Structures are given as C-alpha cells and as structure tokens.
C-alpha positions in Angstrom: 16.0 -22.4 -21.1 16.3 -19.1 -22.9 19.7 -17.6 -23.1 19.6 -13.8 -23.0 22.5 -11.4 -23.3 22.7 -9.3 -20.2 22.4 -5.8 -21.7 23.8 -3.2 -19.4 25.9 -5.6 -17.3 28.8 -6.2 -19.7 29.5 -8.3 -22.7 29.8 -12.0 -22.1 27.4 -12.0 -19.2 24.4 -14.3 -19.7 21.3 -15.1 -17.8 19.5 -18.4 -18.0 15.8 -17.7 -17.8 13.1 -20.3 -17.6 11.4 -20.9 -20.9 8.0 -19.4 -20.0 5.8 -17.1 -22.0 7.0 -13.6 -21.9 5.0 -10.6 -21.0 2.5 -9.3 -23.5 2.6 -5.6 -24.0 -0.7 -3.8 -24.1 -1.5 -0.3 -25.1 -5.0 0.3 -23.7 -6.9 3.2 -25.2 -4.3 3.8 -27.9 -5.0 3.7 -31.7 -4.1 0.5 -33.4 -0.9 0.1 -35.3 1.3 2.3 -33.1 5.0 1.2 -33.9 7.0 -0.1 -31.1 9.5 2.8 -31.2 6.6 5.0 -30.0 5.8 2.9 -26.9 6.8 3.9 -23.4 7.3 0.5 -21.9 6.3 0.2 -18.2 6.6 -3.2 -16.6 4.2 -4.0 -13.8 5.7 -6.3 -11.1 3.5 -8.2 -8.7 2.0 -11.5 -7.7 -0.4 -12.0 -10.6 -3.6 -13.7 -9.5 -3.4 -12.4 -6.0 -5.2 -9.3 -4.9 -2.0 -7.2 -4.3 -0.4 -7.9 -7.7 -3.6 -7.6 -9.6 -4.4 -4.2 -7.9 -1.0 -2.9 -9.0 -1.5 -4.0 -12.6 -5.1 -2.8 -12.7 -4.2 0.6 -11.4 -1.4 0.9 -14.0 -3.6 -0.3 -16.8 -6.3 2.3 -16.0 -3.7 5.1 -16.0 -2.3 3.9 -19.4 -5.8 3.8 -20.8 -6.6 7.3 -19.6 -3.3 8.7 -21.0 -3.6 6.9 -24.3 -7.2 7.8 -24.8 -6.3 11.5 -24.2 -3.7 11.3 -27.1 -0.6 10.0 -25.4 2.4 12.3 -24.8 4.1 14.5 -27.4 7.9 14.6 -27.1 9.7 16.8 -29.5 7.0 16.4 -32.2 6.5 12.7 -31.8 3.5 11.1 -30.1 4.2 8.3 -27.7 1.8 5.9 -25.9 2.0 4.0 -22.7 2.5 0.2 -23.1 2.3 -2.0 -20.0 3.1 -5.6 -19.3 3.1 -7.7 -16.2 5.4 -10.3 -14.7 4.6 -12.6 -11.7 6.9 -12.1 -8.7 5.1 -14.6 -6.4 5.7 -12.2 -3.5 2.2 -12.4 -1.9 2.5 -16.1 -1.2 2.9 -17.2 2.4 6.0 -19.2 1.3 7.2 -16.7 -1.3 10.3 -17.2 -3.5 12.7 -14.4 -3.9 14.5 -16.2 -6.7 11.3 -16.4 -8.7 10.8 -12.7 -8.2 14.4 -12.0 -9.4 13.8 -14.1 -12.5 10.6 -12.2 -13.2 12.5 -8.9 -13.0 15.2 -10.3 -15.3 12.5 -11.3 -17.8 11.0 -7.9 -17.7 14.3 -6.3 -18.4 16.1 -8.6 -20.8 13.3 -10.3 -22.6 10.6 -7.6 -22.5 12.9 -4.6 -22.5 10.9 -2.5 -20.0 12.0 1.1 -19.7 10.4 1.7 -16.3 9.0 -0.6 -13.6 6.2 -0.3 -11.0 5.3 -2.6 -8.2 6.5 -4.2 -5.0 4.7 -5.6 -2.0 6.7 -8.0 0.1 9.8 -6.2 1.4 11.9 -9.3 1.5 11.2 -9.9 -2.2 11.6 -6.3 -3.3 15.0 -6.1 -1.7 16.1 -8.9 -4.1 14.3 -8.1 -7.3 14.8 -4.4 -7.4 18.5 -5.1 -7.9 18.4 -6.0 -11.6 16.5 -2.7 -12.2 19.1 -0.7 -10.2 22.0 -2.4 -12.1 20.4 -1.5 -15.4 19.6 2.1 -14.4 15.8 1.6 -14.7 13.5 3.7 -12.6 11.5 1.4 -10.2 8.5 2.9 -8.4 7.4 1.1 -5.2 3.7 0.9 -4.8 3.2 -1.6 -2.0 6.3 -2.1 0.3 6.4 0.1 3.3 9.8 -0.7 5.0 11.8 2.5 5.7 15.1 1.0 4.7 14.1 0.5 1.1 14.3 4.3 0.6 17.1 4.6 3.2 19.3 2.8 0.7 18.9 5.8 -1.6 20.6 7.9 1.1 23.3 5.4 1.9 24.2 4.6 -1.8 22.7 7.2 -4.0 24.6 6.3 -7.1 23.2 2.8 -7.1 19.7 3.3 -5.7 18.7 6.7 -7.1 16.4 4.9 -9.5 14.2 3.7 -6.7 11.2 5.7 -5.6 8.2 5.0 -3.3 4.8 6.4 -4.2 2.8 4.3 -1.8 2.3 3.4 1.0 3.6 5.7 3.7 6.7 4.2 5.3 6.4 1.7 8.2 7.6 4.1 10.9 5.1 6.8 10.0 2.3 4.2 9.6 3.1 2.9 13.1 3.0 6.4 14.6 -0.1 7.5 12.7 -2.0 4.4 13.5 -0.9 4.4 17.1 -2.0 7.9 17.5 -5.4 7.1 16.1 -5.7 4.1 18.5 -5.0 6.4 21.5 -7.5 8.9 20.2 -10.0 6.0 19.7 -9.5 4.9 23.3 -9.9 8.5 24.5 -13.2 8.6 22.7 -14.3 5.3 24.3 -13.3 6.5 27.8 -15.3 9.7 27.3 -18.4 8.0 25.9 -18.6 5.3 28.5 -17.2 7.5 31.4 -14.5 5.1 32.4 -10.8 5.1 32.9 -10.5 1.3 32.7 -10.2 1.3 28.9 -6.5 1.7 28.9 -4.6 -1.4 27.6 -3.5 -1.8 24.0 -2.3 -5.0 22.3 -0.4 -5.5 19.0 -1.0 -8.2 16.5 1.2 -8.1 13.4 2.8 -10.3 10.8 6.4 -11.2 11.6 7.8 -9.6 8.5 10.4 -6.8 7.8 7.7 -4.2 7.3 6.4 -4.5 10.9 9.8 -4.5 12.6 9.4 -0.8 13.4 5.9 -1.4 14.8 7.3 -4.1 17.1 10.4 -2.1 18.1 8.4 1.1 18.8 5.3 -0.4 20.4 6.3 -0.3 24.1 7.8 3.2 23.7 4.9 4.5 21.6 2.2 3.7 24.2 4.1 3.5 27.5 6.2 6.6 27.1 5.4 8.8 24.1 1.6 8.6 24.3 1.1 7.6 27.9 0.8 11.2 29.0 -2.5 11.5 27.1 -4.5 9.9 29.9 -1.8 9.5 32.5 -1.3 5.9 31.7 -1.7 3.9 28.4 0.1 0.6 29.0 1.1 -1.6 26.1 0.2 -5.2 26.7 0.7 -8.3 24.6 2.8 -7.9 21.6 2.4 -10.7 19.1 4.2 -11.1 15.7 2.9 -14.2 14.0 4.2 -16.3 11.1 2.3 -15.6 7.9 1.7 -19.3 7.4 -0.4 -19.3 10.6 -3.4 -21.6 10.9 -6.9 -20.7 12.3 -6.1 -22.6 15.4 -2.8 -20.7 15.9 -4.5 -17.4 15.3 -7.2 -18.2 17.9 -4.4 -18.9 20.4 -2.9 -15.5 19.7 -6.3 -13.9 20.3 -6.6 -15.8 23.5 -3.3 -14.5 24.6 -4.5 -10.9 24.0 -7.7 -11.6 25.9 -5.7 -13.1 28.8 -3.7 -9.9 28.9 -6.9 -7.9 29.4 -6.4 -5.7 26.3 -9.2 -3.3 25.3 -8.1 -2.5 21.8 -5.8 -4.4 19.4 -3.7 -2.5 16.8 -3.3 -4.8 13.8 -0.8 -4.9 11.0 -1.7 -7.6 8.4 -0.9 -7.4 4.7 -1.8 -11.0 3.7 -4.5 -13.6 4.0 -4.3 -14.1 7.8 -6.7 -11.2 8.2 -9.6 -13.5 7.4 -8.5 -15.9 10.1 -8.2 -13.1 12.6 -11.6 -11.7 11.8 -13.4 -15.0 11.9 -11.8 -16.2 15.1 -12.4 -12.8 16.8 -16.1 -13.0 16.0 -16.5 -16.8 16.7 -15.1 -16.5 20.2 -16.5 -12.9 20.8 -13.1 -11.6 22.0 -13.7 -8.6 24.3 -11.6 -6.1 22.4 -12.0 -4.0 19.3 -9.8 -4.6 16.2 -8.3 -1.5 14.5 -5.5 -0.9 12.1 -4.1 -2.2 8.8 -5.7 -5.3 7.3 -5.1 -5.1 3.6 -7.5 -7.8 2.6 -10.1 -6.3 4.9 -10.5 -3.3 2.6 -11.4 -5.4 -0.5 -14.9 -5.5 -1.9 -15.4 -9.1 -1.1 -14.2 -9.2 2.5 -17.7 -9.2 3.9 -18.6 -12.3 1.9 -15.1 -13.9 2.6 -15.7 -13.6 6.3 -19.5 -14.5 6.1 -20.2 -11.2 7.7 -17.8 -11.6 10.6 -16.1 -8.4 9.6 -19.0 -6.5 11.2 -17.5 -3.8 13.6 -13.9 -4.3 12.4 -12.1 -1.0 11.9 -9.6 -0.5 9.1 -7.8 2.1 7.1 -7.9 2.7 3.3 -6.5 5.2 0.9 -10.1 6.2 0.0 -13.7 5.0 0.1 -15.9 5.1 -3.0 -17.8 8.3 -1.9 -14.7 10.1 -0.5 -13.1 12.8 -2.6 -9.7 13.3 -0.9 -8.7 15.3 -4.0 -10.6 16.4 -7.0 -9.4 13.2 -8.7 -10.3 10.6 -6.1 -13.9 9.9 -6.7 -13.6 9.6 -10.5 -10.7 7.3 -10.2 -12.5 5.1 -7.7 -15.6 4.8 -9.9 -13.6 4.2 -13.1 -11.5 1.5 -11.4 -14.6 -0.3 -10.0 -16.4 -0.1 -13.4 -13.4 -1.6 -15.2 -12.4 -4.3 -12.6 -15.5 -4.8 -10.4 -13.4 -4.3 -7.4 -12.5 -1.5 -5.0 -8.9 -0.2 -5.5 -6.4 -1.2 -2.8 -3.7 1.2 -1.9 -1.3 -0.2 -4.5 -3.8 0.5 -7.2 -3.9 4.1 -6.2 -0.1 4.0 -6.2 0.3 2.3 -9.6 -2.1 4.7 -11.2 -0.2 7.7 -9.8 3.1 6.2 -10.7 2.2 5.8 -14.4 0.9 9.4 -14.4 4.1 10.6 -12.7 6.2 8.9 -15.4 4.0 10.4 -18.1 4.2 13.9 -16.5 8.0 13.7 -16.1 8.5 12.9 -19.7 6.0 15.5 -20.8 7.5 18.3 -18.7 11.2 17.5 -19.5 10.6 16.5 -23.2 13.2 13.8 -22.4 13.6 10.1 -21.9 17.0 10.5 -20.2 16.8 8.7 -16.9 19.0 11.2 -15.0 17.0 14.1 -16.4 13.7 12.5 -15.2 15.2 11.8 -11.7 16.4 15.4 -11.4 13.0 16.7 -12.3 11.2 14.3 -9.9 13.5 15.5 -7.1 12.1 19.0 -7.4 8.6 17.9 -6.3 8.8 18.3 -2.6 6.6 19.2 0.3 6.6 22.8 -0.8 5.1 22.1 -4.2 3.1 18.9 -4.1 1.2 17.5 -7.1 -2.4 16.3 -7.0 -2.9 12.6 -7.2 -5.9 10.2 -7.0 -5.2 9.2 -3.4 -3.7 12.4 -2.0 -1.0 14.8 -2.7 2.3 13.7 -4.1 5.6 15.0 -2.7 8.9 13.3 -2.1 12.0 13.8 0.1 14.7 14.4 -2.5 17.5 12.7 -0.5 15.6 9.4 0.0 12.9 9.4 -2.8 10.4 8.4 -0.1 6.9 9.8 -0.4 5.8 12.4 2.1 3.1 11.1 4.4 0.9 13.3 6.6 -0.5 15.8 6.3 -0.5 15.4 2.5 -1.3 11.7 2.6 -3.3 10.0 5.2 -5.7 7.1 5.5 -9.5 7.2 5.8 -10.7 5.1 8.7 -13.7 2.9 8.0 -15.8 0.4 9.8 -17.5 -2.6 8.3 -21.2 -2.1 8.9 -23.8 -4.3 7.2 -21.7 -5.1 4.2 -20.6 -1.5 3.8 -17.3 0.3 4.5 -18.5 3.3 6.4 -16.0 6.2 6.9 -15.7 7.0 10.6 -14.0 10.0 12.3 -10.2 10.3 12.4 -9.4 10.4 16.1 -6.3 12.5 15.5 -8.2 15.2 13.7 -6.6 14.7 10.3 -10.0 15.2 8.7 -13.1 16.7 10.2 -16.6 15.4 10.5 -17.6 16.1 6.9 -14.5 17.4 5.1 -11.6 15.5 3.6 -8.7 17.6 2.2 -11.0 20.7 2.0 -13.7 19.1 -0.2 -17.0 18.7 1.6 -18.2 15.5 0.0 -17.6 12.9 2.6 -20.4 12.0 5.0 -19.0 10.5 8.2 -20.8 7.6 9.7 -21.3 6.6 13.4 -18.9 4.3 15.1 -20.5 1.1 16.4 -19.0 -1.1 19.2 -19.5 -4.8 19.0 -22.1 -5.8 21.6 -19.9 -8.3 23.3 -17.1 -5.7 23.5 -19.5 -3.1 24.8 -20.5 -5.6 27.6 -16.8 -5.8 28.5 -16.3 -2.0 28.5 -19.3 -1.3 30.7 -19.2 -4.3 33.1 
C-alpha cells in the first residue's frame, strides 16, 4: 500500500491506496523539456480499455495536442501547456465497482495531483467518485453520464457541487423527450408512406440503470398522453428495463415480449455491450418492428463487423457523422480524431475535446488559475451567448451547470446501410434535408425499412 497525505481534507487524514502504477502525464504536441510548474494537469477518468473510457481519453488527448501545438496558453507572461493523464474507473463493466472508481479518483488527486478532471459514464459510479474532486474543490467535467440529478445537486448544494459541470450528453429527461418525439415523427412518416393507421404502437427497451429512470417513468405519459394527440392515438406498449448482465437468450426473450405486444417501433436506450445482443437477436428472429434510439456501441466504427452485418437497418443517434459539419469545427475534428485513433469519435470524445478546450479558454480569458474565478466565468456562458464547439454549440444553465440541449445541441439520426452510417432525416425538423446548423454540407440519405418489417407493416 501507498500512504498518501490527504491534501485538502485536513492534517492527519490518510488514504491507503493500492500500490499500482500511477498515471503517466503526457504533453502531446508540446516542446520537450517543459518544467512541471508550467503544466496544466487534466486527469481523464474512465474505464480504460473499454470504448467509453478510451473515447474520453482520446478526445482529451487530441485537444491537448491541438492546444500545445498552437503554442499553449499565455498567462501573465508565462506559457503553460496541457498535460493529461488517465486513471481506470472500471465503470463500463457490467459488474462495475464504485470502490475501484473512488480509488482511481483518489490516485488522480493525491498521487498525480490533477488540477482538473474530465470523464464519467456510469451514473452510479460518477455519484461516488466525483466526491473526492468536490471535496478538494477540483473542477470535474462530465462527458458521459446523462442523469439529471448529477447536475441537480449543483442546485441543491451549490457550495459543495459548484465544481461539477456537464458538457455531454444532454440530460436524460431531454434525451427521452427528444428521442420520443423523433420516434413519433418516424411513425407518422411510416403511416403516410404506407397509407395505414395501424402503425401505432411503441415499445421501450432500456438498461435498468439510473440514467434510464426518467425514460421509464415518462414512457406511458410521453406516448399515451403528451404525444398521443399527434395521430389521435399513440399507445405505449411493452416497457422493458433489462439487467446489463443480460445474456443472448434473455435478450431474445425480451424481444419476443415486444413482438407479442404487437409493437411497430421500439425505442432503445443502451449504453453498454448489450446492444450487440439486441441487434443480433433482432435480425436472427426477424422481429417485426424497427429499432430506433440510443445504442452507444452501435455508433462505433466496428459495429457492422461486430454484428456480422446484422446492424443493417438499425437506426441510431450520434453527435455527428464523418461528413456532417454541425459547426465549422466538426468535420475537421472528426477527421483528425479518426486519423489519430482509427475510430469514429463517440459522444464522450466530442465532450472531452470540448472540455479541455473550455478549460483552456477559461484560463486564457481570465488570466487566472483560481477555481472560483474560472467557475464564475463559465457561468456567464449561457443560451444567450453560446460558444462554438466540435459537436454543437456550448451553453450552460448557470444554476445547475448542465449543458443546454436543443436547439443548440442535437443528435444526427443515422441508419446502418451496407457497412455505412447514413444520415437520415430528423423527424422533428431539427435539421432539414441537406443543412445542419446552417452549413449545407450534409447529404441526407434515404431511410430503408427491413424487408421482414415491411411485410408486417403492409400485411
């Protein structure tokens, strides 16, 4: 064990940390020989070796590289450079350990002496491991956990949680409403194209985790009450929240339940590895409904190969697609990220890149490293004066530190077609047929319905 004095929590307080190798600080793009007193230390927190944690680190690494190559940041006549390191929180695992995540945070603070932290994915873990950062008054930027209450705590206990910010994704409640609205629009499109009113039943398939609780709570209301008036009726059918340790056999049983309920479209909310099981079982049994919604793994470069092409026709949502320029920065970031890591960026990569840039800009604009000064400056960036980012436009609610969602930030809807993610129309009109955020560089593809689903729709 390594005994470390708990700086910032009082003399005589000690933490016993496992004797594992500490984080290695890297200064990508910086000149060699930069003394440590000129490093701005940003700790990247995530499940290293898993796609979510790697995406967070890779996005932050690219941002550090871009800032350092451009000359770093001048503060009162001294040039500083971005240093990043990573710690493994284990939070992507099906049987994740919050204690391991807390230990990783303590290592990042007490051993590696991080001055800022970026990361987060599994809400249950983030609740636990953000606490050491809050106690030590270190700004922590959430790039992956959507649960509303994470930022709600800033409102309820500002003095303790004012160091917590969310840059991505949009919070769970807004995601549920936005995705639900798109599903209803999708069904309206299907009803018009196939001249039928029988496409009217929606199912829900989500992980049984904190981040989907608002989806589960609001599902009947969203479709039976709030959106039902769109077509006179829009009944919510089977509502399934599955354990993230689910097997292929159990997933198939869930899909059978949805089929038995007669659903036409299934709204999905999956952040972990169960997406592959869902996709493969859906195709193997040719379930008579379309899949649409959030499948994080489904937006990765290798998902087509991972599912042996069974992803064909699945509809998902992503921050951006490689040829989509949501802002003037998006396409360049996407290309640079792919060239560096040979992988498309997930939403937490967009968030991590933007988080590092936000820290850099706060320091540059205030000419200060004082945490309260940086927080006060960040709180001035609201919906009335958003800043351009690689995945959309950044603005925050100053009372909660939660990122503003639509219309500044929205997902692009895509469909897997022949090993390609093809952008399809937004069925809520967020973006038009060929323009995203006012930049006419996004060709919109044609939606395709799986043949076995089409048979069900037209029979």
